[in-house]
C-alpha positions in Angstrom: 0.0 0.0 0.0 2.8 2.4 0.9 4.5 1.5 -2.4 1.4 2.5 -4.3 1.2 5.8 -2.4 4.8 6.5 -3.2 4.2 5.9 -6.9 1.1 8.2 -6.9 3.1 10.9 -5.1 5.9 10.5 -7.6 3.5 11.1 -10.5 1.9 14.0 -8.8 5.3 15.7 -8.2 6.2 15.0 -11.8 2.9 16.6 -13.0 3.5 19.7 -10.8 7.1 20.1 -12.1 5.8 19.7 -15.7 3.1 22.3 -15.0 5.7 24.7 -13.5 7.8 24.4 -16.6 4.8 24.8 -18.9 3.5 27.9 -17.1 6.9 29.4 -16.5 7.7 32.8 -18.2 10.1 32.6 -21.1 13.1 34.9 -21.6 12.9 36.4 -25.1 15.7 35.7 -27.5 17.4 33.1 -25.2 14.9 30.2 -25.4 15.0 29.9 -21.6 12.4 30.0 -18.8 12.2 31.5 -15.4 11.4 29.1 -12.4 11.0 29.6 -8.7 14.3 28.1 -7.6 13.3 27.2 -4.0 9.9 25.7 -5.0 11.5 23.6 -7.8 14.3 22.4 -5.6 11.7 21.4 -2.9 9.8 19.4 -5.5 13.0 17.7 -6.6 13.8 16.7 -3.0 10.3 15.4 -2.5 10.5 13.5 -5.8 13.7 11.8 -4.7 12.1 10.8 -1.3 9.0 9.5 -3.1 11.0 7.1 -5.3 10.1 3.5 -4.2 12.8 1.5 -2.4 12.8 -1.2 -5.1 13.8 1.4 -7.7 16.5 2.7 -5.4 17.7 -0.8 -4.9 17.6 -1.4 -8.7 19.7 1.7 -9.2 22.2 0.4 -6.7 22.3 -3.0 -8.4 22.9 -1.3 -11.8 25.7 0.8 -10.4 27.2 -2.4 -8.8 26.9 -4.2 -12.1 28.7 -1.4 -13.8 31.5 -1.6 -11.2 31.7 -5.4 -11.6 31.7 -5.1 -15.4 34.5 -2.5 -15.3 36.5 -4.8 -12.9 35.9 -7.8 -15.2 37.1 -5.8 -18.2 40.2 -4.7 -16.3 41.0 -8.3 -15.2 40.4 -9.6 -18.8 42.6 -6.9 -20.2 45.4 -7.7 -17.8 45.0 -11.4 -18.4 45.2 -10.9 -22.1 48.3 -8.8 -21.9 50.0 -11.3 -19.6 49.1 -14.2 -21.9 50.5 -12.2 -24.9 53.7 -11.5 -23.0 54.1 -15.1 -22.0 53.4 -16.3 -25.6 56.0 -13.8 -27.0 58.5 -15.0 -24.4 57.9 -18.6 -25.4 58.4 -17.8 -29.1 61.6 -15.9 -28.3 62.9 -18.8 -26.2 62.1 -21.3 -28.9 63.8 -19.1 -31.6 66.9 -18.7 -29.4 67.1 -22.5 -28.8 66.6 -23.2 -32.5 69.4 -20.8 -33.3 71.7 -22.4 -30.7 70.9 -25.9 -31.9 71.4 -24.9 -35.6 74.8 -23.3 -34.8 75.9 -26.3 -32.8 74.8 -28.7 -35.5 76.7 -26.7 -38.1 79.8 -26.6 -36.0 79.6 -30.3 -35.3 79.2 -31.0 -39.1 82.2 -28.8 -39.9 84.3 -30.6 -37.2 83.2 -34.0 -38.6 84.1 -32.9 -42.2 87.5 -31.6 -41.2 88.2 -34.8 -39.2 87.2 -37.0 -42.1 89.2 -35.0 -44.5 92.3 -35.2 -42.3 91.8 -39.0 -41.9 91.4 -39.4 -45.6 94.5 -37.4 -46.4 96.5 -39.3 -43.8 95.4 -42.6 -45.3 96.3 -41.5 -48.8 99.7 -40.3 -47.7 100.4 -43.5 -45.8 99.3 -45.6 -48.8 101.6 -43.6 -51.1 104.5 -43.9 -48.7 104.0 -47.7 -48.4 103.7 -48.0 -52.1 106.9 -46.1 -52.7 108.7 -48.2 -50.1 107.5 -51.4 -51.7 108.6 -50.2 -55.2 111.9 -49.0 -53.9 112.5 -52.3 -52.1 111.6 -54.3 -55.2 113.9 -52.1 -57.3 116.7 -52.6 -54.8 116.2 -56.4 -54.8 116.1 -56.4 -58.5 119.3 -54.4 -58.9 121.0 -56.7 -56.4 120.0 -59.8 -58.3 120.9 -58.2 -61.7 124.4 -57.4 -60.3 125.3 -61.1 -60.3 126.5 -61.7 -63.9 126.0 -65.5 -63.7 122.3 -65.2 -63.0 121.4 -62.1 -65.0 118.6 -63.8 -66.9 117.0 -65.3 -63.9 117.6 -62.1 -61.9 115.9 -60.1 -64.6 112.9 -62.4 -64.7 112.5 -62.5 -61.0 113.1 -58.7 -60.8 110.3 -58.2 -63.3 108.0 -60.5 -61.4 108.8 -58.7 -58.2 108.2 -55.4 -59.8 104.8 -56.6 -61.2 103.9 -58.1 -57.8 104.9 -54.9 -56.1 102.7 -52.9 -58.5 99.8 -55.3 -57.9 100.2 -55.1 -54.2 100.4 -51.3 -54.4 97.2 -51.2 -56.5 95.4 -53.6 -54.2 96.4 -51.5 -51.1 95.4 -48.3 -52.9 92.0 -49.8 -53.7 91.5 -50.8 -50.1 92.5 -47.3 -49.0 90.0 -45.8 -51.4 87.3 -48.1 -50.2 88.0 -47.1 -46.6 87.8 -43.4 -47.7 84.5 -44.0 -49.4 83.0 -45.7 -46.4 84.2 -42.9 -44.2 82.6 -40.3 -46.5 79.4 -42.3 -46.6 79.3 -42.3 -42.8 80.0 -38.6 -42.8 77.2 -38.0 -45.3 74.8 -40.1 -43.2 75.8 -38.2 -40.0 75.3 -34.8 -41.7 72.0 -35.9 -43.2 70.7 -37.0 -39.7 71.8 -33.6 -38.3 70.1 -31.8 -41.2 66.9 -33.8 -40.5 67.1 -32.8 -36.8 67.5 -29.1 -37.7 64.5 -29.3 -40.2 62.4 -31.0 -37.5 63.2 -28.3 -35.1 62.4 -25.6 -37.6 59.0 -27.3 -38.4 58.3 -27.4 -34.6 59.2 -23.7 -34.3 57.0 -22.9 -37.3 54.1 -24.8 -35.7 54.4 -22.8 -32.5 54.1 -19.6 -34.5 
């Protein structure tokens, strides 16, 4: 009942305020009106007092909702910014790790290639030295046998056979050395291919994170 009376009073006050505005004198050229300040202020105060409690509560709820909404927007903005920073840090760390792993893989490949090249050169040099020594030894033996005039013919034949045998042994040894070098190069190529695959996999993983 009190709520209905408040509503009626509110409408009455609004009607009186509207009547005051309608009957107020206008100020020429300014599009303004003259009102009794004290009377209009009194009507305003009575209007505020006549507003039902449920409307005042609704106003408070609306203001509270606006505060909650603003706080939610602030928290959402801070959360988004934090997530963006963390995502950027993750991308930067992944990029740095990829660069380090790529550099390490390249350095390891270079070291492996240098080591294989040195081993191959050493094996070729050793084979050449041994071949020269075998040929020199065969020549020395042949010359020693040829020096004996009584067995010149036999010495020449044996010397020729020894020279041919030395050349065959040298060629066989050189072939084995080349085979060993080829196997070493194949192992090096396989190692570098595996390292390249690892680097490509890392790059694909990094591209997937982006």
